[in-house]
C-alpha positions in Angstrom: 7.7 63.3 -41.1 10.0 64.4 -38.2 13.3 63.5 -40.0 14.7 67.0 -40.1 13.9 67.6 -36.4 15.3 64.2 -35.5 18.6 64.8 -37.4 19.1 68.2 -35.8 18.5 67.0 -32.2 20.7 63.9 -32.7 23.6 66.1 -33.8 23.0 68.5 -30.9 23.3 65.6 -28.4 26.4 64.1 -30.2 28.4 67.2 -29.3 27.5 66.8 -25.6 28.8 63.2 -25.2 32.4 64.1 -24.7 31.7 66.5 -21.8 32.0 65.2 -18.3 30.4 68.3 -16.9 28.1 70.8 -18.4 28.7 74.6 -17.9 26.1 77.3 -18.2 27.6 78.1 -21.6 27.2 74.5 -22.8 23.5 74.5 -21.6 22.9 77.9 -23.4 24.5 76.6 -26.6 22.5 73.4 -26.5 19.1 75.0 -25.9 19.9 77.5 -28.6 20.4 74.7 -31.1 17.3 73.0 -29.8 15.3 76.3 -30.4 16.7 76.5 -34.0 15.8 72.9 -34.6 12.2 73.3 -33.5 11.7 76.6 -35.4 13.1 74.9 -38.6 10.6 72.1 -38.0 7.8 74.6 -38.2 6.9 74.4 -34.5 4.8 77.4 -33.4 6.9 80.1 -31.6 4.9 80.1 -28.3 5.5 76.3 -28.1 9.2 76.7 -28.8 9.6 79.3 -26.1 7.8 77.3 -23.5 9.7 74.1 -24.4 13.2 75.6 -24.4 12.5 77.5 -21.1 11.5 74.3 -19.4 14.5 72.3 -20.8 16.9 75.1 -19.7 15.5 75.3 -16.2 15.7 71.5 -15.7 19.2 71.3 -17.3 20.5 73.9 -14.8 19.1 71.9 -11.9 20.6 69.3 -9.7 19.4 66.3 -11.8 22.1 67.3 -14.4 24.8 68.8 -12.3 24.9 65.7 -10.0 24.5 63.1 -12.8 27.3 60.7 -13.7 26.6 61.3 -17.4 25.2 64.9 -17.9 24.7 64.4 -21.7 22.4 61.4 -21.1 20.5 63.4 -18.5 19.9 66.2 -20.9 18.6 63.7 -23.5 16.2 62.3 -20.8 15.0 65.9 -20.0 14.3 66.6 -23.7 12.5 63.3 -24.1 10.4 64.0 -21.0 9.5 67.5 -22.3 8.7 66.1 -25.8 6.3 63.6 -24.3 4.6 66.3 -22.3 4.2 68.6 -25.3 2.7 65.7 -27.3 0.1 65.0 -24.6 1.8 63.1 -21.8 -0.1 59.8 -22.1 -2.2 58.0 -24.7 -5.8 59.2 -24.7 -8.4 56.5 -25.3 -11.9 56.9 -26.8 -14.6 57.5 -24.3 -17.5 55.1 -24.9 -21.1 55.9 -24.0 -22.7 54.0 -21.1 -25.6 53.2 -23.3 -24.8 52.4 -27.0 -24.3 53.7 -29.5 -21.2 55.8 -28.9 -21.3 58.7 -31.3 -18.0 60.0 -32.8 -18.2 63.1 -35.0 -15.3 64.0 -37.4 -14.7 67.7 -38.2 -12.0 69.5 -40.3 -11.2 71.2 -43.5 -11.8 69.6 -46.9 -8.7 67.7 -48.1 -7.6 66.8 -44.6 -8.6 63.2 -45.2 -11.8 62.9 -43.1 -13.6 60.4 -45.3 -10.6 58.0 -45.5 -9.9 58.5 -41.8 -13.5 57.5 -41.0 -12.9 54.2 -42.8 -9.6 53.6 -41.0 -11.2 54.4 -37.6 -14.1 52.1 -38.3 -11.8 49.2 -39.4 -9.6 49.7 -36.3 -12.7 49.6 -34.0 -14.1 46.5 -35.8 -10.8 44.7 -35.2 -11.3 45.4 -31.5 -14.6 43.7 -31.4 -17.0 46.6 -32.0 -19.7 47.0 -34.6 -19.3 50.5 -36.1 -21.5 52.2 -38.6 -20.3 55.0 -40.9 -22.7 58.0 -41.6 -22.5 60.0 -44.8 -23.3 63.5 -43.6 -21.0 65.2 -46.0 -23.6 66.1 -48.6 -21.7 69.1 -50.1 -18.5 67.7 -51.8 -19.2 65.9 -55.1 -19.2 62.1 -54.7 -18.3 62.3 -51.0 -21.2 59.8 -50.3 -20.0 57.4 -52.9 -16.4 57.6 -51.6 -17.5 56.8 -48.1 -19.5 53.8 -49.4 -16.4 52.5 -51.2 -14.2 53.0 -48.1 -16.9 51.3 -45.9 -17.0 48.3 -48.2 -13.2 48.0 -48.0 -13.2 48.3 -44.2 -16.1 45.8 -44.1 -18.4 48.1 -42.1 -21.9 49.3 -42.6 -22.6 52.7 -44.2 -25.7 54.8 -43.6 -26.2 57.0 -46.7 -29.9 57.8 -47.3 -29.2 60.9 -49.3 -27.3 61.0 -52.7 -25.2 64.0 -51.7 -23.4 66.4 -54.1 -25.4 69.3 -52.8 -28.7 67.3 -52.3 -30.0 66.4 -48.8 -30.1 67.6 -45.2 -26.9 66.6 -43.3 -28.4 67.5 -39.9 -31.4 65.2 -40.5 -29.2 62.4 -41.8 -27.0 62.6 -38.6 -30.1 62.6 -36.4 -31.7 59.6 -38.1 -28.5 57.7 -38.0 -28.7 57.2 -34.2 -32.1 55.4 -34.5 -30.8 53.3 -37.4 -27.7 52.3 -35.3 -29.9 51.2 -32.4 -32.2 49.3 -34.8 -29.3 47.4 -36.3 -27.4 46.9 -33.0 -24.3 49.0 -34.0 -22.5 50.1 -30.9 -20.5 53.0 -32.5 -21.6 55.7 -35.0 -18.9 57.6 -36.9 -20.3 60.7 -38.6 -18.4 62.1 -41.6 -19.1 65.8 -41.9 -18.5 68.4 -44.7 -15.5 70.6 -44.8 -14.4 73.6 -46.9 -11.2 74.7 -48.5 -11.1 77.4 -45.9 -12.8 78.4 -42.7 -16.2 80.0 -43.2 -19.3 80.6 -41.1 -21.5 78.3 -43.1 -19.3 75.3 -42.5 -18.9 76.1 -38.8 -22.7 76.5 -38.3 -23.4 73.2 -40.0 -20.9 71.4 -37.9 -22.3 73.0 -34.7 -25.8 72.1 -35.7 -24.9 68.4 -36.3 -23.1 68.5 -32.9 -26.2 69.8 -31.2 -28.5 67.3 -33.0 -26.6 64.1 -32.0 -24.7 65.2 -28.8 -21.6 63.2 -29.8 -19.5 61.5 -27.1 -16.3 62.5 -29.0 -15.7 65.3 -31.5 -12.4 64.6 -33.3 -10.7 67.4 -35.2 -8.9 65.9 -38.3 -5.9 67.9 -39.4 -3.4 67.4 -42.2 0.0 67.2 -40.6 1.6 68.7 -43.8 -0.1 72.1 -43.9 2.4 73.8 -41.5 1.4 76.7 -39.3 -2.1 76.7 -40.8 -2.8 73.6 -38.7 -2.6 75.7 -35.6 -4.8 78.5 -37.0 -7.4 76.1 -38.2 -7.4 74.2 -34.9 -8.0 77.4 -33.0 -10.9 78.4 -35.3 -12.6 75.0 -34.9 -12.0 75.1 -31.2 -13.9 78.4 -30.9 -16.6 77.6 -33.5 -17.4 74.0 -32.8 -15.2 72.7 -30.1 -13.5 69.3 -30.1 -12.3 66.7 -27.7 -9.3 65.3 -29.5 -7.0 65.6 -32.6 -6.4 63.1 -35.4 -3.2 63.7 -37.5 -3.3 62.5 -41.1 -0.5 62.1 -43.6 2.2 61.6 -41.0 4.1 59.7 -43.7 4.6 62.8 -45.7 7.9 64.7 -46.2 6.8 68.0 -44.6 8.6 69.2 -41.5 5.7 68.3 -39.3 6.4 70.6 -36.4 2.9 72.0 -36.5 1.7 68.6 -35.2 3.7 69.3 -32.1 2.0 72.7 -31.7 -1.7 71.7 -32.0 -1.9 70.0 -28.6 -0.1 72.8 -26.8 -2.1 75.6 -28.4 -5.6 73.9 -28.0 -5.0 71.9 -24.9 -6.7 68.9 -26.6 -4.8 65.6 -26.9 -3.7 63.9 -30.1 -5.7 60.7 -30.1 -5.0 59.0 -33.4 -2.4 59.1 -36.2 -2.7 58.1 -39.9 0.7 57.1 -41.4 -0.2 55.9 -44.9 -2.8 55.4 -47.6 -3.9 51.9 -46.6 -6.7 51.3 -44.2 -4.3 49.5 -41.9 -2.0 52.5 -41.6 -3.7 53.9 -38.6 -3.3 53.5 -34.8 -3.7 55.3 -31.5 -1.2 58.1 -30.9 1.4 57.3 -28.2 3.3 60.5 -27.1 6.1 58.5 -25.5 6.7 56.4 -28.7 6.6 59.5 -30.9 9.1 61.3 -28.7 11.3 58.2 -28.8 11.2 58.2 -32.7 12.0 61.9 -32.8 15.1 61.4 -30.7 16.2 58.4 -32.8 15.6 55.9 -29.9 13.4 53.7 -32.0 9.9 52.4 -31.4 10.2 48.7 -30.4 6.8 48.5 -28.7 5.0 49.5 -32.0 7.2 47.0 -33.9 6.2 44.2 -31.5 2.5 45.1 -31.6 2.6 45.0 -35.5 4.3 41.6 -35.4 1.7 40.3 -32.9 -1.2 41.5 -35.1 0.4 40.0 -38.3 1.8 36.6 -37.2 -0.4 33.9 -36.0 0.9 32.3 -32.8 0.2 28.7 -33.9 1.7 29.3 -37.3 4.7 30.9 -35.7 5.3 27.9 -33.4 5.0 25.5 -36.4 7.5 27.6 -38.4 9.9 27.7 -35.4 10.0 23.9 -35.5 10.9 24.0 -39.2 13.6 26.6 -38.6 15.3 24.4 -35.9 15.5 21.4 -38.3 17.0 23.5 -41.1 16.5 21.0 -44.0 12.7 21.0 -43.8 12.5 24.8 -44.3 11.5 25.1 -47.9 11.0 27.9 -50.4 7.3 27.6 -49.8 7.9 28.4 -46.2 10.2 31.2 -47.0 7.6 32.8 -49.3 5.0 32.5 -46.6 7.2 34.2 -44.1 8.2 36.9 -46.5 4.5 37.7 -47.3 3.8 38.0 -43.5 6.7 40.4 -43.1 5.4 42.5 -46.0 2.0 42.7 -44.3 3.6 44.6 -41.4 4.5 47.4 -43.8 7.5 48.6 -45.9 10.8 47.1 -44.8 12.3 50.6 -44.6 9.6 51.6 -42.0 10.2 48.4 -39.9 13.9 48.9 -39.8 13.4 52.6 -39.0 11.7 51.6 -35.7 15.0 50.2 -34.5 17.1 52.5 -32.2 19.8 54.5 -33.9 18.6 53.9 -37.4 18.4 57.7 -38.1 22.1 57.5 -38.7 21.5 55.1 -41.6 18.7 57.0 -43.2 20.3 57.1 -46.7 20.9 53.4 -46.6 17.3 52.8 -45.4 15.9 55.0 -48.3 17.9 52.8 -50.7 15.9 49.7 -49.7 13.3 48.8 -52.4 10.4 46.6 -51.4 10.0 45.6 -55.1 13.0 43.3 -54.6 10.8 41.2 -52.4 8.1 41.2 -55.1 10.7 39.9 -57.6 11.7 37.1 -55.2 8.0 36.2 -54.7 7.5 36.1 -58.5 10.5 33.8 -58.9 9.2 31.4 -56.2 5.7 31.4 -57.6 7.0 30.5 -61.0 8.3 27.2 -59.6 6.4 24.0 -59.4 5.4 22.6 -56.0 8.2 20.0 -56.3 10.8 22.7 -57.1 9.8 24.7 -54.1 10.0 21.6 -51.9 13.3 20.5 -53.2 15.3 23.3 -55.0 18.1 20.9 -55.6 16.3 19.6 -58.7 16.3 23.0 -60.3 18.7 22.5 -63.2 19.6 24.8 -66.1 16.5 24.2 -68.2 14.3 24.7 -65.2 16.0 27.9 -64.2 15.4 29.2 -67.8 11.7 28.4 -67.5 11.4 30.0 -64.1 13.2 33.1 -65.3 10.9 33.4 -68.3 7.8 33.0 -66.1 8.8 35.6 -63.5 10.3 38.1 -65.9 13.8 38.1 -64.5 17.2 36.8 -65.6 18.5 33.3 -65.2 21.2 34.7 -63.0 18.6 36.2 -60.6 17.0 32.7 -60.3 20.4 31.1 -59.7 21.3 33.7 -57.1 18.1 33.1 -55.2 18.6 29.3 -55.1 22.2 29.7 -54.0 21.4 32.2 -51.2 18.5 30.0 -50.1 20.8 27.0 -49.6 23.2 29.3 -47.7 20.3 30.4 -45.4 19.2 26.8 -45.0 22.7 25.8 -43.8 22.8 28.9 -41.5 19.6 27.9 -39.8 20.8 24.3 -39.5 24.0 25.5 -37.8 22.0 27.8 -35.5 19.7 24.9 -34.5 22.3 22.2 -34.2 25.4 24.1 -33.2 24.2 26.5 -30.5 20.5 26.3 -30.4 17.9 29.0 -30.9 16.6 30.4 -27.6 12.9 30.1 -27.2 12.6 27.6 -30.1 11.7 23.9 -29.4 14.5 21.4 -29.6 17.4 23.7 -30.5 19.5 23.8 -27.3 18.5 20.3 -26.1 19.5 18.6 -29.3 22.8 20.4 -29.4 23.6 19.4 -25.8 22.7 15.7 -26.6 24.9 15.7 -29.6 27.8 17.3 -27.7 27.4 14.8 -24.9 27.5 11.9 -27.4 30.6 13.3 -29.2 32.3 13.9 -25.9 32.4 10.2 -24.9 35.8 8.7 -25.3 37.4 12.0 -26.3 40.8 12.7 -24.8 41.4 16.2 -23.4 44.9 17.5 -22.8 46.0 17.8 -19.3 47.6 21.2 -20.0 44.9 23.7 -18.9 46.1 26.2 -21.5 45.7 23.8 -24.3 42.4 22.6 -22.9 41.2 26.2 -22.9 42.0 26.5 -26.6 40.3 23.2 -27.5 37.0 23.9 -25.9 34.8 26.6 -24.3 32.4 26.1 -21.4 28.7 26.6 -21.9 26.2 27.8 -19.3 25.4 24.3 -18.1 29.1 23.3 -17.9 29.1 21.1 -21.0 32.0 21.4 -23.4 31.2 23.1 -26.7 33.3 23.7 -29.8 34.1 27.3 -30.5 31.4 28.9 -32.6 32.8 32.4 -33.1 29.5 33.8 -31.7 26.3 34.4 -33.6 28.1 36.3 -36.4 30.6 33.5 -36.7 27.8 31.0 -37.4 26.0 33.3 -39.8 29.2 34.2 -41.8 27.7 37.7 -42.1 24.9 36.4 -44.4 21.2 37.0 -44.2 18.3 35.0 -45.8 17.6 35.8 -49.4 15.8 39.0 -50.0 16.6 40.4 -46.6 20.1 41.7 -47.2 20.8 45.2 -45.9 22.0 47.8 -48.5 25.7 48.2 -49.2 27.6 50.1 -46.6 25.2 49.3 -43.8 27.3 48.6 -40.7 25.2 48.0 -37.5 28.4 48.1 -35.3 28.7 51.8 -36.1 25.3 52.7 -34.6 25.3 55.0 -31.7 22.2 55.5 -29.6 21.3 59.0 -28.2 23.2 59.5 -25.0 25.7 56.7 -25.7 29.4 57.4 -25.1 
């Protein structure tokens, strides 16, 4: 969503790195480029003026003039101001003292309110709540049926007493839903209201009447992040007509410039609370201003990556897999398939790599990554018998032809997978036995014991120069053969299916503010 803005800001900061001191002319040129970048990203003009003025004022202050690295200090100032313009800190849902907590969704038709209701309900259910969806959009054809389907997928209850499509009283449905939630012990009620293609008095009156009927604890304004400056106009109209407590951004995975999303919070004074980043129900989370600012400045989003991994990987299963990884030989194709499926659950590989710092410089290579390659690998492994997955050494020519026919690929593709798997298996064995894997059971200890055993009876040259060439000293003082570092052990190879695209060179990455 913010690729254009991120690219422009990154290039602006690159030009500052060579300067040991920033003059007023440098600051003026930098803020001018920042202004152009924000305007090209469709950020509202009042927001751009306020943002640039604040950056310029701080850049001319003592925090930059007295800094050892002025360029890094300017990056920090822009990062701080981006966080501020996006809301400062994460805003959490307010829960009612006496259940149920009532959350009302409002917004234009097409913004994604109904799907968003299901995403929010699933997110709350995973946190231990018992939400109930309420079908109060009785205007749009099949809106009630859509909410029922979404609720079934999210595994939450749906209250839909009216058929909709122009039939029924949405205010009465919303009012009765509170009693229904109390009767069935639901602690959160999420009301999906009707929208229109444009702002009109009828829609505003209905939304205001529902608000007055149920007295919601939170009114969330759902806005499509791809509609440009209309997002600001619509937000102002809803603020005056209905009022809302927070903003939810949908379609943040789109290819629009997205600057309007930066404007809504500044114009309305209401925080962005949630963000939807895809079509799946899982593509939803609380909005973190600091993490979004970090992404825009190409500093990555490691915290979100860690949280996704924690939600996806089971701790006990991860510990079991760690034991297999340290042994090397016992890591089978069945284990590899299991790990690959868990990585896929975290989201597209391109998105996961995009959360790493500095990856904005590799955007073309990231866009070349195709998740269907992982699907082909999964098809090949699933076409094998349990015995073949356990011991790929038995896969001869005729077996490879059968596997290729069953998975719809060539025999060469099957052979390449088997060969690369053996290479990955050897790599993991070297990591476990040669230098150990920090944090994994047995790696370092086994390596130390083996080295101690091999050391017995070994003659070491009395010449300290030759001795230095023959061995290196580890952290605990034990002699270890030279490994050539992590990359020396890996020989530059990754496990099958996880290779980076051609031309990808991590050593060329430069983080913002890095000399």
